[in-house]
N, C-alpha and C positions, 0 to 999 in steps of 0.2 A: 734927404741926401742930395748932394749936388750931382748934376749930370755926369761930371768927370769920375765920380766914384761908383756910378752904376755899372753893372755888368752889361752884357749884350746878348741878345738872342740871334742866332744865325741858323736859318733853314737852308739845307743844301741837298742837291741831287747827287746821287752816287750811281756808279755803274753806267750802263748795265754790264755786269760781269766783272771778274777780278782781273781785268786786262789794262788797268791804269787809265781808264776813261773817266778821269776826275780832274776838274780844273785845278790849277796850281793854288788859286785862292781858297778853294774848298779844302785842299790838303792842309794848308796853313791854318785854317780855322779848326780843323780836326786836331792838329798837333797842339794848338793853344787852348783847347777846351778844358774847362773844369768838370763838365758833365756832358755826356753824349747820349741823347735819347735815340734808341733804335726801335722803331715800330716793328711788331711781329704779329702775324695773323694768328687768330685763336686756333686755327686748324693746322698750324705749322710748328715744328719743333725748333726752328731757328729763324732768325731774322734774315730775310733775303737781302736787305740793305747791308747788314753786316757781312754776309757772304760776299757781297760785291767789293768789299774792302780787304779781302784776303791778300796778304803779301805786302800791305802798306804799313808804314811805321807811324803809329799814333798810340796814345795811352789807352789801351783796351780795358784797363782796370777802372776807367771812368765811364764805361758804358752802362747805361740803364735801359734794359729792354722794357717796352710798354706795348700792350696790346692795342691795335687800332680797331676802331669800331666802324663797321660798314653794314649795318643791319637794315637800312632803308627807313628807319624811324628818325626823322629829322630832330624831334625833341630829344631823344636819347643821344643822338650824335652831338647835338648842341651842348647838352649837359656834360658829356664826356670831354669835349675839347675845352669847354669853359673851365672845368676842374683842372685839366692839364695846364691850361694857360695860367691859372692862379698859382700852381706849383712852380712853374717856370718863372713867373714874375717874382715870386719870393726869392728864388735863387738869384735872379738878375739884380734885384734890389739889394741883395747881400754882396754884390760885386762879382758874381760868378759869370764866366763866359759859358753860355749854354748853346749847344749845337743839337739840332734835330735832323735826322737823316730821312731821306725819302728816295725811292728808286726812280731812275730816269731823270727827267727834268723836274725841277722843284715845283713848278706851277702848271704843269700839263697833266690834267687828270690825276692830280695828287691830293691826298688828304692833308698835305701841308697847308693848303689854302684855308681849310677849316681852322687850323690852329692859328695861322696868321690873323685871320679875322677875329678870333677869340682874344688874341693878345691886344688887338687894337681896342677892344672893349674893356678887358680886364686890367690892362697895363699900358695905357697910352703913353706913359712916361718912359717906358723901357726902350732903349735903342734896339731897333730890329732891322735885320737885313736878310735878303734871300739871294743865294748864289745859284745861278742856273746850272743845270747838268745836261748830260747827253741823253737824248731820248732813245728808246728801243728802236723806233722806226728809222731814225737817222743811222743807227748802228747797223740795222738790217740792210738798209740801202747801200751802205758802204761795203758790207761783206758780200753782197750779191751783185754789185755793179748795177743797181737799179736806180736810174735817174728819177728823182722825186720832182718831176716837172721839167719840161723843155719849153723854151719860148713863153708863150702865154697860156700854156695848159693850166687847167683848173684842178686844184688838188683839194680833196675833202678829207679831213681827219675826223674819224667817226667811231664812237663806241658801238659795238655790234648790236643792232636792234634784234628783238625777239621775232619780229615780223619779217619774214624773208621777202614778202612783196614790197615792204618799205625799203629794204636793203636793195632790192633789184632796181627800184626807182632811183635810189642814191647812186648806184654804180653806173646806171645808164645816163645820169645827168652830169657826170664829171669825167674828166679824162683819167684822173687817178684817184684812188681812194686808199687811205691808210686806215685799216680796220683794227681797232684795239678792243680789249676786253671781249675776246671771242668766246672763251670758255666752252661750255657744253654745246654751243651752237656750231662748232667747227664742222662736223660732218655735213650739216645742212648747208652751210656756206660753200663748202667745196662742191657739193652737188649743184648748187646754183651757178658757180663759176663754170663747171662743165657744161651745164645747160646753155649758158650764154656763149660758150665756145671761146672763153678767154683765159682758161686755166694755164695755158702754155706760157703766157707772158705775165704771170703773177708769181709772187715769192712769199715764202713763209719763214719766220724765225721763231724759235721756241727756247726759252730759258737761256738767253744769250749770255755766254761767258760762265754759265753755271753747270753743275753736273747735269747730264742729260741733254745738253745743248743739241738742237737740230736746226740746220740752216738749209733751206731748199730754194735755189735760185729760180726754179721753174716748177710748176705743179702739173705740167702736161702729162706726166706719167703716173700721177696719183700721189697720195700721201699715206705711207704706211702707218698703221696704228693711230689714225686720225682721232679716234674717240679719246685718246690719252693725251693729246697735245694742246688742248684748248687753253688751259691755264698758263699764264705768262707767255702767250703767243701774240705775234703781230703779223698781219697779212698786208702785203703791198700789192695792190690790184690795179692793173692798167687795162683800160677798156680797149685800147688798140696797141699794136706793137709800136715801139719808139720809131719816130719818123726821121729824125735828124741823124746824120752821120752814119746811118746803118750800112752805107756802101763803103765806108772807109775801112781799109784793111791794115 
């Protein structure tokens, strides 16, 4: 088949939340898709990526939900995405426009990266592109008025470690930390922020734009029901209060 008759694979980031936080190019790709792959967790009844597209006009009858695999077994993960890549490649070689959704930015802590790598191996002839999306932490910063760096401040983006001593060293070694994948560790992290005396100038966002959304611009007065907020949460942590423009009224 000539390249002009091949379809194309497009990976795109959606959301966070159904508030229209989707690049125009991504919406056009959705509206022109022949099939839209929407990943869904095995423990969830719906796809969070699809939830983030509520209210938008695109062909929902072309959506195909697929479970995403994150069990820590690299061999199984590799086999899973290789099989999915072969399925997508067959569609693309048939001339279809294939879209794959992921929440947040397409290449920031996203399983889309596994699929793109598998496509390079399984279908190097298939035209492939990735459209960036809006990250949860950028949205959280905008909603809470939390500057993600002033001047030459150093910002660390970090999946939450299990070891709180390691997290302590990370927090003390950077001006700001964006803490992702907090999960069940949230109560312990909050206790650490209190111990360091920095909770007041930290922010938390949970399920941005989705049912049950929680946005806290400061954690100085505590976090109600912290043990329930870890999944789909992001913490913005500042080691010291902002220094610039703080006197401007």
